[in-house]
C-alpha positions as CSV (number, residue, x, y, z in Angstrom):
1,M,68.2,55.8,74.9
2,S,64.4,55.0,74.6
3,P,62.5,57.7,73.5
4,S,60.1,59.7,76.0
5,R,56.3,58.3,75.8
6,D,55.3,61.9,74.0
7,A,57.8,61.4,71.4
8,L,56.6,57.8,70.2
9,R,55.0,57.6,66.6
10,V,51.9,55.7,66.3
11,L,50.2,53.8,63.5
12,P,46.5,53.3,63.4
13,C,45.4,49.4,63.0
14,A,42.0,48.2,62.7
15,G,41.3,51.6,64.5
16,V,43.5,51.1,67.4
17,P,47.0,52.9,67.8
18,V,49.6,50.9,67.7
19,A,53.8,52.2,68.9
20,A,55.8,52.1,65.4
21,L,58.6,49.8,67.7
22,G,60.8,47.1,67.1
23,P,61.2,44.6,69.5
24,A,64.4,45.8,71.0
25,D,63.1,50.2,71.4
26,A,59.9,48.4,72.7
27,A,61.7,46.6,75.8
28,A,64.0,50.1,76.4
29,Q,61.1,52.1,76.1
30,L,58.7,49.8,78.7
31,V,61.8,49.4,81.1
32,W,61.9,53.5,80.8
33,L,58.4,54.0,81.6
34,A,58.8,51.6,84.6
35,R,61.7,53.9,85.9
36,A,60.2,56.7,85.1
37,P,58.5,59.0,87.9
38,R,54.7,59.3,87.3
39,P,51.8,60.5,89.0
40,A,49.7,57.3,87.9
41,G,49.3,53.6,86.5
42,L,50.0,52.7,83.0
43,D,48.7,49.6,80.6
44,V,50.6,48.2,77.9
45,H,48.9,46.0,75.5
46,L,50.5,43.2,73.2
47,C,48.1,43.2,70.5
48,N,48.0,40.8,67.8
49,S,45.2,40.0,65.0
50,Y,43.2,38.4,67.5
51,T,43.0,41.2,69.8
52,L,42.0,43.8,67.1
53,A,39.7,41.3,65.9
54,L,37.9,41.3,69.5
55,A,38.7,45.0,69.7
56,D,36.6,45.7,66.1
57,A,33.9,43.8,68.2
58,D,33.7,45.1,71.7
59,P,33.5,48.7,72.2
60,A,34.7,48.4,75.7
61,L,38.0,46.7,74.8
62,H,38.6,49.2,71.7
63,A,38.7,52.0,74.3
64,V,40.6,50.1,76.6
65,L,42.9,50.3,73.5
66,V,42.6,53.7,72.5
67,A,43.5,55.2,75.4
68,S,46.4,52.8,76.4
69,A,49.9,54.0,77.5
70,L,51.0,51.8,75.3
71,N,50.2,49.3,72.7
72,L,52.7,47.0,70.7
73,A,52.8,44.8,67.5
74,D,52.7,41.6,68.7
75,G,51.5,39.5,65.6
76,T,53.3,39.6,62.0
77,P,49.7,40.5,60.3
78,V,49.9,43.2,62.7
79,V,53.1,44.2,61.2
80,W,52.4,43.0,57.9
81,A,49.0,45.2,57.7
82,N,51.0,48.5,59.0
83,R,53.5,48.1,56.2
84,L,51.2,47.6,53.4
85,L,48.7,50.0,54.9
86,H,51.4,52.7,55.9
87,P,54.1,52.9,52.8
88,D,55.2,56.4,53.3
89,E,56.0,55.4,57.2
90,D,59.1,53.3,58.9
91,V,57.4,50.5,60.3
92,P,59.7,48.2,62.1
93,R,59.5,44.9,59.7
94,H,59.7,42.5,63.5
95,R,56.7,41.9,66.1
96,V,57.2,42.5,69.4
97,R,56.6,39.3,70.5
98,G,55.3,38.9,74.4
99,P,57.6,36.1,75.3
100,S,60.5,37.8,74.0
101,L,59.6,41.0,75.4
102,F,59.3,39.7,78.8
103,T,62.5,38.1,78.9
104,D,64.3,41.2,77.2
105,V,62.6,43.6,80.0
106,F,63.9,41.0,82.9
107,A,67.5,40.9,81.3
108,L,67.5,44.8,80.9
109,G,66.0,45.2,84.5
110,E,69.1,43.2,85.9
111,A,71.5,46.5,85.8
112,V,69.1,49.1,87.1
113,G,67.0,46.8,89.6
114,L,63.5,46.7,88.1
115,R,61.0,45.4,90.3
116,H,58.6,42.5,89.1
117,Y,55.1,41.3,90.1
118,L,53.9,38.3,88.2
119,L,50.0,37.8,88.0
120,G,48.0,35.2,86.2
121,S,48.3,31.5,85.5
122,T,47.9,28.8,87.8
123,P,50.3,28.2,91.3
124,E,51.9,25.8,89.3
125,V,52.9,27.6,86.3
126,L,54.1,30.7,88.5
127,D,56.3,28.4,90.8
128,R,58.1,26.9,87.4
129,L,58.0,30.7,85.9
130,T,59.8,31.9,89.1
131,A,62.3,29.3,88.8
132,E,63.4,29.8,85.2
133,L,63.5,33.5,85.8
134,G,65.9,32.8,88.6
135,R,67.7,30.5,86.6
136,R,68.5,32.9,83.4
137,F,68.3,36.0,85.5
138,P,70.2,35.4,89.1
139,D,70.1,38.9,89.7
140,A,66.3,39.8,88.7
141,S,64.3,40.8,91.6
142,I,60.6,39.3,91.9
143,V,58.7,41.3,94.5
144,G,55.4,39.3,94.2
145,A,53.3,36.8,92.4
146,A,49.6,35.6,92.6
147,S,47.5,33.6,90.6
148,P,44.0,34.9,90.7
149,P,41.1,32.4,90.2
150,F,39.7,32.6,86.5
151,R,36.4,33.3,87.7
152,A,35.3,37.4,88.4
153,L,37.3,38.8,91.6
154,S,34.7,40.0,94.4
155,P,35.2,43.5,96.2
156,V,37.4,42.2,98.8
157,E,39.4,40.0,96.6
158,E,39.7,42.9,94.2
159,A,40.8,45.4,97.1
160,A,43.1,42.4,98.1
161,Q,44.8,42.0,94.9
162,V,45.4,46.1,94.8
163,A,46.6,45.9,98.3
164,D,49.1,43.1,97.4
165,I,50.7,44.7,94.5
166,A,50.5,48.0,96.4
167,A,52.7,47.0,99.0
168,S,54.9,44.8,97.0
169,Q,56.5,48.1,95.5
170,A,56.6,46.9,92.3
171,E,57.4,49.1,89.2
172,V,56.4,46.6,86.3
173,V,53.5,44.2,86.6
174,W,52.9,41.6,84.2
175,V,49.8,40.3,83.4
176,G,48.9,36.7,81.6
177,L,45.0,36.3,82.4
178,G,44.5,35.9,78.7
179,T,42.6,37.9,76.3
180,P,40.9,39.8,76.6
181,K,40.7,39.6,80.7
182,Q,44.2,40.4,80.6
183,D,43.5,44.0,78.9
184,L,40.7,44.9,81.1
185,V,42.4,43.9,83.8
186,A,45.5,45.8,83.3
187,A,43.5,49.2,82.2
188,A,41.7,48.9,85.5
189,L,44.4,48.4,87.7
190,A,46.5,51.1,86.0
191,R,43.8,53.1,87.2
192,Q,44.0,52.1,91.1
193,L,48.3,52.1,91.1
194,P,51.1,53.8,89.9
195,Q,52.9,50.9,88.3
196,V,53.6,50.0,84.4
197,F,51.0,46.9,83.7
198,V,51.9,44.7,81.0
199,A,49.2,42.6,79.4
200,V,51.6,39.9,78.4
201,G,49.7,36.7,77.1
202,A,50.9,33.3,77.0
203,A,54.3,34.3,78.0
204,F,54.2,32.4,81.6
205,D,53.7,29.4,79.9
206,F,56.2,29.9,77.2
207,V,59.0,31.3,79.6
208,A,57.8,28.4,82.1
209,G,57.9,25.6,79.9
210,T,54.6,24.5,80.2
211,K,53.4,25.1,76.5
212,A,55.9,24.6,73.9
213,E,57.1,27.2,71.5
214,A,56.9,27.1,67.8
215,A,60.3,26.8,66.0
216,P,62.2,29.9,65.4
217,W,61.7,30.1,61.6
218,M,57.9,29.7,62.4
219,Q,58.0,32.7,64.7
220,R,60.1,34.6,61.9
221,S,57.4,33.8,58.8
222,G,54.5,34.3,60.7
223,L,53.6,30.5,60.9
224,E,53.3,30.5,64.9
225,W,49.2,30.5,64.8
226,A,50.1,26.6,62.9
227,H,51.9,25.5,65.7
228,R,49.5,27.1,68.3
229,F,46.7,26.0,66.6
230,A,48.0,22.5,66.0
231,H,48.7,21.9,69.6
232,E,45.4,23.6,70.9
233,P,43.0,23.6,68.4
234,R,39.9,22.9,70.6
235,R,40.6,26.1,72.2
236,L,42.0,28.5,69.2
237,W,39.6,27.2,66.3
238,R,37.6,30.1,66.9
239,R,40.0,32.7,67.0
240,Y,41.6,31.7,63.9
241,L,38.6,31.1,61.6
242,L,36.7,34.0,62.9
243,G,38.6,36.5,64.2
244,T,41.3,36.5,61.3
245,P,39.0,37.6,58.7
246,R,37.1,40.3,61.2
247,F,41.4,41.6,61.5
248,V,41.5,42.1,57.8
249,R,38.1,43.7,57.4
250,A,38.9,46.1,59.6
251,A,42.1,47.0,59.3
252,V,41.7,47.7,55.8
253,A,38.8,49.8,56.4
254,G,40.3,51.4,59.2
255,R,37.0,51.8,60.7
256,T,36.2,51.6,64.7
257,P,33.6,49.4,66.1
258,R,30.1,50.0,65.6
259,D,28.1,49.8,69.0
260,G,26.6,46.3,69.2
261,A,28.8,45.0,66.7
């Protein structure tokens, strides 16, 4: 059985507490959290080196991650950094990859009737995603889905979104809006609703098949970034050129971001 939330070991990485969980334990923990009774919502974040670099530069994002219910190491550089910087700790060797966590929780959730809500991406991607999840997990319960506009929501739209999630009676809400927006949205929704909100990155596109995944050997060797960069260089160049050095500096220094950094 997965340990309780209070019993989890966390390791600081670039000033952010990251749970020492491997892929299987992370999926089991997430199902446990979603099914456990609680008075308030919980936010879960998949932290790769880019997320932690952004948090190092943005005090608001850093505060969200520090206060979150659970941060998981979604990135080989984060795993490597924790293994190097915490040599006396039992650090998992494998990262918790967002798309794999997504499908692992769907697989585990079939047996217990876990109720899912999908928030993010486009209507077309959500249609393909829902169909693919239904094919892979015929007994899964998807109780709602929404594709919000890319712009900021108006107060009326925000209220409608909260009401729709509440009415769905979902237990876990998957938030696929891109970093850092999805992290901020997941934290904000967790303050209003009792569900578990998981900021899951590009999992929607990968599982739906609208974006090609890297070969398994690239994923295992820490080269998935090269595959993604080759497919989306104009969107991702800044992430890898500027974000990676900042992550390395922050991880080694173990510092928290300065105001206005």
